N, C-alpha and C positions, 0 to 999 in steps of 0.2 A: 200531812200526808209526810213522811220522810224522804230526803230525797236518797237516791242512790248514789253509792260510793263511785265517783267514775275515775280514780288510779289516779289522781293528783296528789303528791306528798308536799308537803309544805318545803320552801326552800331551806329551812333551818335543819331539817332532818337529811336530807340530801347530804348539806354541807358537813353535818357531823359527822356521817357515814362514811362520806368521803375521805375527808380527815382521818379518820378512823383507820382504812383501808390503806393510807398512804403510811401511817405510822408503823402499821404491821407488816410493809413491803420494808420500811426503814429497817425494824428491827430484823427481818427476815435476811436482809442483805447485806447489812452493815456490821461491823464487830462492835459491840458497846462494852469492851474492855476498858476503856476511860472512867466509864459507870462504878466499876468495881478495884478500880486500882486505889491503891492507897493514898496516891498523892491529891487526888479528888476527895476521898474523904475527909483527908486530915487538915487543919485548917492551917498550917503553914503557909505562908505566904511565898510565892519565888520570887527570887531575884527578878524583877523586869524593869526593864528600861523603856523609857517613851521616845518616841520618834527623833525628838530633836535632839535627845542625849545618843541615841545610836549615830545619827549624823555626825554629830562632834565628835564621836570617839573612832568612827571609821577613819577619818583623817588621819588619825594618829594611830590605827591598829597594826600597820606595817613597821610603824618605830617599836611598838609595845612589843611586835614578833621578837625583834632583835635585843629587847630590852626587858627581861621578865619581871624587874622590879617596878616597872612602868603599868603591866597588866593588872588592870582590876578585878578580873573575871575571878570567880572563885573555884575550889576545885572539884572537880566530876563528883556530882552526886545525883545518881540515877531517881532519887525521890523529887529533886528539885530543879534540875537541869533540862531544858527542853531542847534536845538536840536536833528537832525539827527546825528550829529557826537559827538560821544562821547564814555563811556565806562561805563560798570557794574562794581561797586565796592561794596566790602563787608564791612558794617558798622555796627558793633554790638552795637553801642550807639543810633540807631535807635530802635523806639519804633512803631511796628505796629498799624494802624490805627484802626484794628479791626481784631480779630482772627477768626475761624470757629465755635470755643466754644463761643463766646461771640457776635456772630451775630445770631439772630434768623431765619435770613433770607437765611440762606446758605444752600442748599438741601443738602441732605446725600449724592449723589451720586459725589457733588463737594469739599467734605470735607475732606482736607487731614488727619487731626489728627484723626478726627472719624473714619476713613477708615484704620488707624493702622500706618501712618506715626509716625516716630520717632523723624526723625532728624528734628530741627526746623529753622537750619538756612537758608533755602529757605526764609525766611519772613525778612532777615536783607540786601538784596542784593538791590541799589538803582541805578536810571540811573544819572550820572553826564556829563552832555555837557561839548564838550572841552573848550568853548570859555566865558561861561556864569556860573552863578550859578542858579540852576532851585529851585524854593521854594517849600516847603513843600505843599502838597494838604490842602488847610484850607476849612473843610465842610461849615462853615459860609458863606464866601464868596461863594462859589459855589451854594450854597442856595439862596443867595441874589440877584446873577447874573439869577437864574431861576425862580426868584419870578413872578408869572402870566404865566409863560409858561409851555409847557410840554418837556419833554425828552423822546425820543423813541430810544429804542435798537433793531432793526430787524434784525434778521437772524438765525443762527445756534447757536448751543452750546456753543461756542466762546463769542458771544454776550450775551448769556444767564448770562454767567460766571462774564462778564466785568459789565451788568446789576447789579446782585448780589452783586457785590465787591462795586459799585457806591452807593448801596442801604446803603451797610454797613458802608460803611465811613461817610455818613451823617446822617443815621437813631441815633446815640447816642446824638446829638445835638438838638433832635426834641423831644419835651415832650409827653409822651405815649398816651395823649387824642386827640394830633393833629395832630396823623400818623396813617395809615391805610394800610394794604396789603389784596389785592384781589387776590388769587390764582385762575387761571381756566387752563384747557386743553390746549387752544390756548395761551391765555397770562396771564400776571400777572400785577396788577397795585396796585403802591406805591402812596398812596395820602401824602402830608405833608401840 
């Protein structure tokens, strides 16, 4: 006589099923753009440095900022440069592209200096990738790439601050008669 099925599944089937659901959840919640990116599919090796080399070079990094001939990082190439690996460095020699006093589009609520912030050192921090040189933002290049297109920042106050910052970085290169700002309750539109 054959025993009836009691509802117990083997542990291996339960494990495979749970792993499958976890993988599907990962696919559903995460963007897998790295799988389709060209740098992942190409066999080019990215210039990487080991942690020992990084520590040794970190000691001379500030000296290298002052002397470009000593800087061994390669020019920015989006195919090979990992901008997510790096550090914030204080560089007093950089001049900010705008201040909240020089840009008329910064709202009072986001204006640090107008709201009483006394220290201005926060404007001299810049991101320095480990393996490459990140070029300074060029407003004319950005405007040329956006010619005939629209750029939208949708979201909350963080995106609004990013939008204001972007407008402030490019607006000084545009003649006054060729730019306009239309402010509304729901959206603001800057045209150039």
